[in-house]
N, C-alpha and C positions, 0 to 999 in steps of 0.2 A: 480616706486613703484609696489607693487604686489597687486593683489585684494584679500581681505580677503575672506575666505571659509565661506560660511553660516553654522552655527552650528544650530543643533535641527532639527526635522522632522516637517513636515507640515500635520497636522492629516487629514486635508480635501484631500490631495493627497493620502494618505495612504488608507483611506475608499473609494476613489473612484477607486482606484487600485484594492482592495478587491473585490468591487462590479463588476468589469469588469472580474476579475479571476472567480468569482462565476458564472459570465453569460458563460464564456468559458466552464466549468466544468458542466454546466448543460445541455450541449448538450446530443446527445444519451446515453441512458442509457447503462452500461456494457462496455462503451469505456474507456480503461485506456489511460492516458497521462501522459508523463514524465514532470518533470518541464521545460524541454528544449522546448518540444512542446508547452507549454502554454506560455513560454516567446516569441516563433516564432510567436504565434496566436496573441498575444497582440502587437508585433512590437516594442519589447524593444530591445534598442541597448546599452545603459549605463549600466556600471557594478554595479553602486549603486542602479538602479532600478532593476536590475536582482536580486541582492541580498536580496530586499524587497520582490520580488515576490516568491522566494524560502521560506523567513521567513513566509510569508501568507500561502503559501501552507502546510507548516509543522503545521502552528496554526489550519488551516481548518482541516487537517488530524487528528490532536489529539482530536478535539472538534466533530468530527461525531460519531454517535452511533455505537458500536461495533456490536451488535445482532448476526445474524447468519453469521460466517465467514466461514463455510464449504462449499464445493460444492455440497455435496449430501444431505445437509440439517441439521438440528440440531441432533447431535449424542451424547450429553452429557448425555441425559437421557437413553441411550440405550448402553449397552454393545455388542461389536462384537468379535467373535472368529474368527481368521484367520490367515494365514501364511505369514510371511514377505518375500517381494520379493525385494531386493536391486537393484536399478537402477543404483545407482552410490554413492560414498562416502557422497553425501551431502543428498539424501533423499531415501526413500523407499515407496513401496505400501504395503499395508495390503489387501491381497487377500482373499475374504470371500464369501461362498455361500449364505450368509444371504444378501448381498448387491448386488445391480445391478452394481454399480460401484465399483472400487477399491479405497480405502482411502489413499491419500498421507499423508505421515509423515515425518517430518525432522529428519534426523539422530540422531541429538543432543536429541530429544524426544522419541527416542527408547531405551533408558537406555542401556542395555546389549544385547539385542536381536541381533541375526545374521540371515544370510540369511536361509530361509525355517524353522526358529523357529515357533512354535505354540504361538500366543499372544493374550491377551484379552483386 
C-alpha cells in the first residue's frame, strides 16, 4: 500500500516560517535579497517549503508601506524640466540642472518622448 499524502497546511509551521523570513529580512538595511538568497539562508531544500517561502515573500512585499520609492526623494510635489537621455530601450534618465542626480524613468512611462526631448 502507498502512504496517503497529508492534506491541508499547518498554520503553526506557516507562522513560524514567516517569523524566520522576517528575521532574515530584518538584517542590514538597504541590502536587497532575492527569494533564492532567503531560501538558502533558511536552509530550505524541499519544493513545497520553497513555494511557501515565495508566497510569504509576496505577501510581505504587498503589505509593506510604499512611501517614498524614488532614489532622490519625493518628487511628486515638484515638477522638473529636463532632457531625456535614453540609456537603452528599457529606461532613460531625465537630466536636469535643477537636480543633483538624474532621475531614472522606465521607457513605458515616457509616453512619446525621444532622446534629447525636453520634458516636464
